[in-house]
C-alpha positions as CSV (number, residue, x, y, z in Angstrom):
1,X,-7.5,-0.1,-21.5
2,X,-4.0,0.2,-23.5
3,X,-2.6,-1.1,-26.0
4,X,0.6,-3.8,-25.3
5,X,3.9,-1.9,-25.1
6,X,1.9,0.9,-24.5
7,X,3.8,4.0,-22.4
8,X,2.5,4.7,-18.3
9,X,2.8,8.5,-18.2
10,X,0.2,9.7,-16.3
11,X,-1.7,8.6,-12.6
12,X,-4.9,7.0,-14.9
13,X,-2.4,5.0,-16.0
14,X,-1.5,3.7,-13.5
15,X,-4.6,3.6,-11.0
16,X,-6.3,1.3,-14.4
17,X,-2.8,-0.7,-13.7
18,X,-2.9,-0.8,-10.4
19,X,-7.2,-1.3,-10.3
20,X,-7.2,-4.5,-13.4
21,X,-4.3,-6.1,-12.4
22,X,-2.2,-5.5,-15.4
23,X,1.3,-6.2,-14.9
24,X,4.2,-3.6,-16.5
25,X,7.2,-3.2,-17.0
26,X,10.5,-1.1,-16.2
27,X,13.2,-0.3,-17.6
28,X,16.1,2.6,-17.2
29,X,18.0,3.9,-19.1
30,X,17.2,0.8,-21.9
31,X,17.6,-1.2,-19.7
32,X,14.2,-4.2,-18.6
33,X,15.2,-3.8,-14.4
34,X,11.7,-5.8,-13.4
35,X,8.4,-6.6,-14.0
36,X,5.4,-7.9,-12.1
37,X,1.9,-6.1,-11.0
38,X,1.3,-1.7,-9.1
39,X,1.1,-2.1,-5.5
40,X,0.3,1.6,-5.1
41,X,1.4,4.4,-6.6
42,X,2.1,8.5,-5.4
43,X,2.6,11.3,-7.2
44,X,6.6,10.8,-7.1
45,X,6.5,6.7,-7.0
46,X,5.5,3.7,-8.2
47,X,5.8,-0.1,-5.9
48,X,5.7,-2.6,-7.9
49,X,6.1,-5.9,-6.0
50,X,7.9,-5.2,-2.9
51,X,10.6,-2.2,-5.1
52,X,9.5,1.3,-4.7
53,X,11.1,3.0,-8.7
54,X,10.7,6.7,-8.7
55,X,9.1,8.3,-11.8
56,X,11.3,9.7,-12.6
57,X,14.1,7.4,-13.0
58,X,12.1,4.7,-15.3
59,X,9.7,4.4,-17.6
60,X,6.2,1.7,-17.3
61,X,6.0,-0.6,-20.0
62,X,1.6,-1.8,-19.8
63,X,2.5,-5.8,-20.3
64,X,-1.7,-7.5,-20.4
65,X,-1.4,-10.6,-20.8
66,X,1.1,-11.2,-20.0
């Protein structure tokens, strides 16, 4: 499992968070933009709530216990 504050970079990281309902915090250029649960993902984007985030444009941080 991923430690609080670790960055999600691999498909397996996103899959773990999806399967185990672990929330993620989302940043763009160092600014927090959202927090929530992954509903779906592919190699290009991550769906968190009702918002689709491009993986190349955002940083996803693990927030277990949120």
